[in-house]
C-alpha positions in Angstrom: 0.0 0.0 0.0 1.2 3.5 -0.9 0.6 6.6 1.1 1.1 10.3 0.5 4.0 11.7 2.3 1.7 13.8 4.6 -0.7 10.8 5.1 1.8 8.2 5.8 1.5 6.7 9.2 4.4 6.9 11.7 5.4 4.0 13.9 4.8 4.8 17.6 1.8 7.1 16.8 -0.6 6.0 19.3 -3.5 8.0 18.1 -3.7 6.3 14.7 -2.3 3.0 15.7 -4.7 -0.1 15.5 -2.3 -2.8 16.7 0.4 -3.1 19.3 3.6 -5.2 18.6 5.0 -6.8 21.7 8.7 -7.9 21.1 9.9 -10.4 23.7 13.3 -11.9 24.2 14.1 -15.3 25.7 14.9 -13.7 29.0 11.5 -12.2 29.2 12.5 -8.6 28.4 10.0 -6.9 26.1 9.3 -3.8 24.2 5.9 -2.4 22.9 5.4 -0.6 19.6 2.3 1.2 18.5 2.0 0.1 14.8 -0.5 0.1 11.9 -1.9 -3.2 10.5 -2.0 -1.9 7.0 1.8 -1.1 7.1 2.6 -4.5 8.8 0.4 -6.6 6.5 1.8 -4.9 3.3 5.5 -5.5 4.3 5.7 -8.7 6.4 4.5 -12.1 5.7 4.6 -12.9 9.5 2.1 -10.0 10.3 0.0 -10.7 7.3 -0.6 -14.2 8.8 -1.1 -13.1 12.3 -3.6 -10.4 11.4 -5.6 -12.4 9.0 -9.0 -13.9 9.7 -7.5 -17.3 9.1 -5.2 -17.1 12.2 -6.5 -19.4 14.8 -6.9 -16.9 17.6 -8.2 -14.0 15.5 -11.6 -14.0 17.2 -10.2 -13.9 20.7 -10.6 -10.5 22.2 -7.6 -8.2 21.6 -5.7 -11.0 19.8 -5.8 -9.0 16.5 -4.7 -5.8 18.4 -1.8 -7.0 20.3 0.7 -9.4 18.4 3.4 -10.9 20.4 6.8 -11.6 18.6 9.3 -13.9 20.3 12.7 -12.7 19.2 15.5 -15.4 19.1 18.2 -12.8 20.0 18.7 -11.0 23.5 18.8 -7.7 21.7 15.5 -6.3 20.4 17.1 -3.5 18.4 17.3 -5.4 15.2 13.6 -6.3 15.2 12.8 -2.6 16.2 14.8 -1.4 13.3 13.2 -3.8 10.9 9.8 -2.6 11.9 10.8 1.0 11.5 12.1 0.2 8.0 8.5 -1.0 7.1 7.4 2.6 7.5 10.3 4.6 5.9 12.4 4.0 2.7 15.8 4.8 4.1 19.1 3.1 3.3 20.1 0.3 5.6 23.7 1.4 5.3 23.4 3.7 8.3 23.3 0.6 10.5 26.8 -0.6 9.4 27.6 -4.2 8.4 27.0 -5.6 11.9 23.7 -3.8 12.3 22.5 -4.8 8.8 23.3 -8.4 9.7 20.9 -8.1 12.6 18.2 -6.4 10.5 18.6 -9.1 7.9 18.0 -11.9 10.3 15.0 -10.0 11.8 13.6 -9.3 8.3 13.9 -13.1 7.5 12.3 -13.8 10.8 9.3 -11.5 10.1 9.0 -12.3 6.4 10.0 -8.9 5.1 11.4 -9.6 1.5 12.0 -5.9 0.6 14.1 -5.2 3.7 15.9 -8.5 3.3 16.7 -7.7 -0.3 17.9 -4.2 0.6 20.2 -5.9 3.2 21.6 -8.3 0.8 22.3 -5.4 -1.7 24.3 -3.5 1.0 26.2 -6.5 2.2 27.2 -7.5 -1.3 28.6 -3.9 -1.9 30.0 -3.0 1.5 33.7 -3.8 2.6 33.9 -6.3 5.3 36.6 -7.0 8.1 37.6 -10.5 9.1 35.1 -10.6 12.0 32.5 -9.5 9.8 33.0 -12.3 7.4 32.5 -15.0 10.1 29.2 -13.4 11.1 28.0 -13.0 7.6 28.7 -16.7 6.9 26.5 -17.5 9.8 23.7 -15.1 8.8 23.3 -15.3 5.1 22.3 -18.9 4.6 18.7 -17.8 5.5 18.6 -15.7 2.2 17.2 -17.1 -1.0 19.6 -18.8 -3.2 20.3 -16.0 -5.7 20.9 -13.4 -2.9 23.0 -15.9 -1.0 25.3 -16.5 -3.9 25.6 -12.9 -4.6 26.6 -11.8 -1.1 29.1 -14.7 -0.7 30.6 -14.3 -4.2 33.8 -12.6 -2.9 34.5 -15.5 -0.5 34.2 -18.3 -2.9 37.3 -20.0 -4.3 38.6 -18.5 -7.5 38.6 -20.7 -10.6 41.9 -22.4 -11.6 42.6 -20.0 -14.5 42.5 -16.7 -12.7 44.2 -18.1 -9.7 47.0 -19.3 -12.0 47.2 -16.0 -13.6 47.6 -14.1 -10.4 50.3 -16.7 -9.2 52.3 -16.2 -12.3 52.0 -12.4 -12.2 53.1 -12.3 -8.6 55.9 -14.6 -9.2 57.3 -12.3 -11.9 57.2 -9.5 -9.4 58.8 -11.7 -6.7 61.8 -12.6 -8.9 62.2 -9.3 -10.7 65.3 -7.2 -10.3 65.4 -5.1 -7.1 64.4 -1.5 -7.5 65.4 1.6 -5.5 61.7 2.5 -5.2 60.2 1.9 -1.8 56.8 1.0 -3.4 58.4 -1.5 -5.7 60.2 -3.1 -2.8 56.9 -3.3 -0.8 55.2 -4.8 -3.6 57.9 -7.4 -4.2 58.0 -8.3 -0.5 54.1 -8.6 -0.4 54.2 -10.9 -3.5 56.8 -13.1 -2.0 54.9 -13.4 1.3 51.5 -14.3 -0.4 52.9 -16.7 -2.8 54.5 -18.6 -0.1 51.2 -18.7 1.8 49.3 -19.7 -1.3 51.6 -22.8 -1.6 51.6 -23.7 2.1 49.6 -26.5 3.4 48.4 -25.7 6.8 44.8 -26.2 8.1 43.7 -25.7 4.5 45.1 -27.2 1.3 47.3 -25.1 -0.9 45.5 -22.6 -3.0 47.1 -24.0 -6.2 47.9 -27.6 -7.2 49.8 -28.0 -10.5 49.1 -31.2 -12.2 50.3 -32.6 -15.5 49.3 -30.5 -18.6 48.5 -27.1 -17.3 50.9 -27.6 -14.5 53.8 -28.1 -16.8 53.1 -24.8 -18.6 53.1 -23.0 -15.3 56.3 -24.7 -14.1 58.0 -23.7 -17.3 57.1 -20.0 -16.8 58.4 -20.3 -13.1 61.6 -21.9 -14.5 62.2 -19.0 -16.8 61.7 -16.5 -14.0 64.1 -18.3 -11.8 66.7 -18.7 -14.6 66.3 -14.9 -15.0 67.1 -14.2 -11.5 70.1 -16.6 -11.4 71.6 -15.0 -14.6 71.4 -11.5 -13.0 73.0 -13.0 -9.9 75.8 -14.6 -12.0 76.4 -11.3 -13.7 76.4 -9.5 -10.3 78.9 -11.9 -8.7 81.3 -11.6 -11.5 81.0 -7.8 -11.5 81.4 -7.6 -7.8 84.6 -9.7 -7.7 86.0 -7.6 -10.6 85.3 -4.3 -8.8 86.7 -5.6 -5.4 90.0 -6.7 -7.3 90.3 -3.2 -8.9 89.1 -1.1 -5.7 88.6 -3.2 -2.6 87.0 -0.4 -0.6 84.7 1.3 -3.2 80.9 1.2 -2.9 81.1 -1.4 -0.2 77.9 -0.6 1.4 76.0 -0.6 -1.9 77.7 -3.8 -2.9 76.5 -5.5 0.3 73.0 -4.3 0.1 72.7 -5.6 -3.5 74.2 -8.9 -2.5 71.8 -9.3 0.3 69.0 -8.5 -1.9 70.0 -11.3 -4.3 70.5 -14.0 -1.8 67.3 -13.1 0.1 65.4 -13.5 -3.2 67.1 -16.8 -3.9 66.4 -18.1 -0.4 62.8 -17.3 -1.0 62.8 -18.9 -4.3 64.2 -22.1 -2.6 61.1 -22.2 -0.3 58.8 -22.0 -3.4 60.6 -24.4 -5.6 60.6 -26.9 -2.7 56.8 -26.7 -2.6 56.5 -27.1 -6.3 59.1 -30.0 -6.3 61.3 -28.1 -8.8 64.5 -27.6 -6.8 66.5 -29.3 -9.6 66.4 -26.1 -11.6 68.1 -24.2 -8.8 70.3 -27.0 -7.2 72.6 -27.7 -10.3 73.2 -23.9 -10.6 73.9 -23.3 -7.0 76.4 -26.3 -6.8 78.2 -25.1 -9.9 78.3 -21.5 -8.8 79.1 -22.2 -5.1 82.7 -21.3 -5.3 82.0 -18.0 -7.0 79.3 -17.1 -4.5 81.6 -17.8 -1.5 84.4 -15.6 -3.2 81.9 -12.8 -3.7 80.6 -13.0 -0.1 84.2 -13.1 1.3 85.1 -10.1 -0.9 82.1 -8.0 -0.1 81.7 -9.0 3.6 85.1 -9.7 5.2 85.0 -10.9 8.8 81.8 -10.5 10.7 80.5 -7.7 8.5 77.1 -8.5 7.1 76.5 -11.8 8.7 72.9 -11.6 7.6 74.3 -12.3 3.9 76.3 -15.3 5.2 73.3 -16.7 7.0 71.2 -16.4 3.9 73.8 -18.2 1.8 73.8 -21.0 4.5 69.9 -21.2 4.2 70.2 -21.6 0.5 72.9 -24.2 0.7 70.9 -26.2 3.2 67.9 -26.3 0.9 70.0 -27.4 -2.1 72.0 -29.9 -0.1 68.8 -31.5 1.4 67.5 -31.8 -2.1 70.5 -33.6 -3.2 70.7 -35.8 0.0 67.1 -36.9 -0.3 67.5 -37.9 -4.0 65.1 -35.2 -5.4 68.1 -33.9 -7.3 70.6 -36.4 -8.8 74.2 -35.1 -9.4 77.3 -36.9 -10.2 79.8 -37.8 -7.4 82.4 -35.0 -8.6 79.7 -32.3 -8.1 78.5 -33.6 -4.8 82.1 -33.6 -3.6 82.6 -30.2 -4.8 79.4 -28.9 -3.0 80.1 -30.4 0.3 83.8 -29.2 0.3 82.8 -25.5 -0.5 79.9 -25.6 2.0 81.9 -27.3 4.9 84.5 -24.5 4.9 82.0 -21.7 4.4 79.6 -23.0 7.1 82.4 -23.6 9.6 83.6 -20.0 9.3 80.1 -18.5 9.4 79.1 -20.6 12.5 82.3 -19.4 14.2 81.6 -15.7 13.2 77.9 -16.0 14.5 78.9 -17.5 17.8 81.7 -15.0 18.3 79.3 -12.1 17.6 76.7 -13.6 20.0 79.4 -13.6 22.7 80.3 -10.1 22.0 83.9 -11.0 21.1 84.6 -9.3 17.9 88.3 -8.6 18.4 89.4 -11.2 15.7 86.9 -10.0 13.1 87.9 -6.3 13.6 91.6 -7.2 13.1 92.4 -5.1 16.3 90.4 -2.0 15.3 88.5 -2.0 18.7 88.2 1.7 18.5 86.3 1.7 15.2 82.8 2.5 16.2 81.3 1.5 12.8 82.6 -1.9 13.1 81.6 -2.4 16.6 78.0 -1.4 15.5 78.2 -4.1 12.8 79.2 -6.6 15.6 76.3 -5.6 17.7 74.0 -6.0 14.9 75.4 -9.4 14.0 74.8 -10.5 17.5 71.1 -10.2 16.8 71.4 -12.5 13.8 71.4 -16.1 14.6 71.5 -19.4 12.5 68.0 -21.1 12.8 68.8 -24.3 14.6 66.5 -26.4 12.3 68.3 -24.9 9.2 71.7 -25.7 10.7 70.7 -29.3 11.7 69.3 -29.9 8.3 72.7 -28.6 6.7 74.6 -30.9 8.9 72.4 -33.9 8.1 72.5 -33.1 4.4 76.3 -32.8 4.3 76.5 -36.0 6.3 74.2 -38.0 4.0 76.0 -36.8 0.9 79.5 -37.5 2.3 78.3 -41.0 2.9 77.3 -41.5 -0.7 80.7 -40.7 -2.1 83.6 -43.3 -2.8 85.4 -44.2 0.4 88.7 -42.5 -0.5 86.8 -39.2 -1.3 85.1 -39.5 2.1 88.5 -40.0 3.7 89.8 -36.8 2.0 86.8 -34.6 3.0 86.8 -35.9 6.6 90.6 -35.4 6.9 90.2 -31.8 5.7 87.3 -31.2 8.2 89.3 -32.6 11.1 92.3 -30.5 10.3 90.1 -27.3 10.0 90.3 -25.0 12.9 86.5 -24.5 12.6 85.9 -28.2 12.8 84.0 -28.1 16.1 81.4 -25.8 14.6 80.1 -28.4 12.2 79.2 -31.8 13.4 80.2 -34.5 10.9 80.8 -37.2 13.4 78.1 -39.4 12.1 79.8 -39.6 8.6 83.1 -40.2 10.4 81.8 -43.1 12.4 80.2 -44.5 9.2 83.4 -44.2 7.3 85.4 -45.9 10.0 83.0 -48.8 10.4 82.7 -49.3 6.6 86.4 -49.1 6.1 87.2 -51.6 8.8 84.7 -54.3 7.7 85.0 -53.6 4.0 87.2 -56.6 3.3 85.0 -59.1 5.1 81.7 -57.6 3.7 83.0 -57.6 0.2 84.9 -61.0 0.2 82.2 -62.5 -2.0 83.5 -60.3 -4.8 86.9 -62.3 -4.9 84.8 -65.5 -5.8 82.8 -63.7 -8.5 85.7 -61.8 -10.1 88.9 -63.7 -9.1 92.1 -61.9 -9.5 94.1 -63.3 -12.7 
């Protein structure tokens, strides 16, 4: 029913009211509202039934003039607001997301389709916070199917095609060349963080699963991005070594910053490639380039300076050697031997420097320059940078496993150099040492059957 603006009844106007609505909570709290049956019947299925001649108690005295509504919530305000909206055409947005959710539930309870549709329209277009989302998930199932789907469209999982597209776009940002722009750095950091989250299996399955077919195409593009990053890193290490040989002290801070940016990106790539089972495209490169990487780090970060760079290199080496040790990446014995030799030396020195910084004893790394405030500041910063115990244990286990796969004479050479190193105590290879001793001692007895198979002429 439509009224002229001047003749439109107002809720609570007792003189013109012909029905009283009594709202009651489960606790017995109630509120009385003077209403108009024509308005209620026109906008609410619930009141249309209650005020019709077909209602069982319609002939009882006052039953048509006092309608009781039992509200499921302790708060009556949502039902009061729903009743007021039957009288006026005002936007529900003034109640906010939480308020509109309450009005929506009251509108559904009272059978007010116009108000429920207005609430659905607002919820579909309004921004939500995380707490709102949980309440919306609990409230909107009462809506009709089309409205329900529209409100929840933003929460539904994306189809594979757009999800893959955003993954690849973000991966290109995450592996792009570093920029001096703060905005670009923030975008790159956000891309790396979200990509790792997308691929992490926690309480929920990973957002993306790359199977054969489409997955191969995606992995090919990922591989190209990684190859681009590693190519830039190779160019950088070659250039950095050349610059340090020409002028050892020039642009040292800038060089360290760029080196840290590269190894941070590669460390992050290791995390992603491990989840994608693609470590092979990085491991072969890292093993081959390990000597140049160590030389570049030693040149750019002598002593305890920039321990965070050394720690990142350790993290990368741990991931690469774990992939080799577990058989996920197959390399010939010569390359495995080279990889562990380089890593044993670098890891022992790095662990020594980290422990030294944590003890505050930086006299050796400063080469006697105890009065150099700049170096003292670096040592204090280094003390705050520790090697993750899991990463270190993983590195030791991987080196041990790889050493034990090598020919016995090669094992002996590696273990001999390790024992002679002044940093031997910082890297625990005793398991490999024990295994070599046992294998060597029992070798003739264990392999005696070979003499019968291949007798010496």
